[in-house]
C-alpha positions, 0 to 999 in steps of 0.5 A: 644810398637812396631813400624811398620807393620808385614809382614802379615799386609802388605801382606793383604793390598797389597791384598786388594789393588790389588782387588780394582785395578782390579775392576777399570781397568775392569770398565775403559775398559768398559768405553773406549768401551762406549766412542769409540761408542759414538765417532763413533756416532759423526762421523756419525752425522758430516757427515750427518751435513756436507752434509746438510751444503754443500747442503745449501751452494751450495758451489762448491767442486773441481770446481764441483757444485753438484745437490745433496749430498748423505750419504750412508752405505758402507762395509755391511756384514750380516746386519752390516755396517763399513763405511759411505760415502758422495757422490755428484751427478751430473746428474747420476754420483756420486763422493765419497767425503768423507768416514768414516770407523768405527774400533770399532763399526758397524752399525746394521739393515741397508744395502747398500740400505740405504741412506740419500739424500740432494737436493741443494739448500734447503737441503731438506732431503729424507731417503731411505731404501730398495727403500722406503722413510721413515720419520725417521731413527735410526742407531744402533751402536754395539761395536765390543768388547762388543756387549751388548754396543750400541748407536743409531744415529736418524735422521728425514728428516722432521725437519733435527734433529740428536740425539745420544741416548741410544737405547730403 
């Protein structure tokens, strides 16, 4: 009657464990890229909601009472944008209030002609893309490490609804 394991049995167990661990690590990295993408979608959603709230409240910022709040894309190269800016407008002057830069994803299919405007005090939204007003927009976020991963941030100017969805 023998007690314990042979060297071959231990080596086989270590090899099987190593293979299983490598699969788990690969899936974890893909999940991390997906979480990064969703987080950037939440940043876009929050900056749009913030501009809605500011325009509804009529609150002054740094002693300035803005007539309009604008959310626009920034740092666009070849149809991929890496930031979203929140600006306040008084007359014809625009002032940068906040900027969100994405390091792990890019916004595809738009350029610097894209903007969402909220008029005070009713927060009525107007989406402009290529100098045309549109009723809805769908911003496609693409992960910079894995271009097969993407999410959409959809916004309706009519209802003001913002959704983060899986793109079709």
